[in-house]
Phi, psi and omega in degrees: 000134182236141178225139169251117186250124180238127174285126186233153169279326174196158179203155179207161175234129177241135179232124180057035179082359181246134178295123178267312183208153173208152177224162170266222182303131179163219184234134165261123181241115173268126188240124175247130182247133179245167184305327184279359184281150180215182183298331177298324178295320179299310183300312181297312183294316180299315178299317180298314182299310185288343180259355179302126180267083184234014175249145184288141172271189184293345178262006180078018180257134177292099187219002183240149179264172176297330176292314181300323184269357185057035179285167179262163176230132172245116182251128184233126177290140181209095182295338182292349175296342179257024179295136172258127184236014185297316183251133175069193183245356177259115180299146174254138181247029185300330180281341180292136182292146175288157184306326181297333175265317188292319183298311178298322179292320177298316179296322177292323177300312180300313180299317183292319177300316179297318179298316184290326181269341184073017182224153176293139178265127175286150183221167166269209177229121184305128175082354182277156170279115187242149168254117181251122178246144178206153168247103181287124184267107178138287359284147174234117179224126182237137176247129179230135177233124182294341180279351179238030185284347183262000000 
């Protein structure tokens, strides 16, 4: 499981011209699920995301988590995070999980993030063509892959 985490002032997802979700200060999390992912990946990644100390404290030091700041989270599924680009110029998405595996894991990911933060997690729509807008605060962008956690 791979995530691109962006600290944002605000972010939103629009589908077919209609606003699906929006958040203020918090995290935009792009989530890519691959065939090898399981519930252990969800647990580890969700804990890591909500505990990342990437928000400024009163001294201007990144020392607070999204939980500490009561920030929001917008999680968007993105299979292209598992693109293979080694050969040629057309990315291959062979490692990205098929919907029958990915959708249940994505839904569990959303549920677990909500449980850990005590707040509802805003989402995109799995498999939809989405327009994602964000104001990256910092900018702060972190990439985490559960397959390289050690």
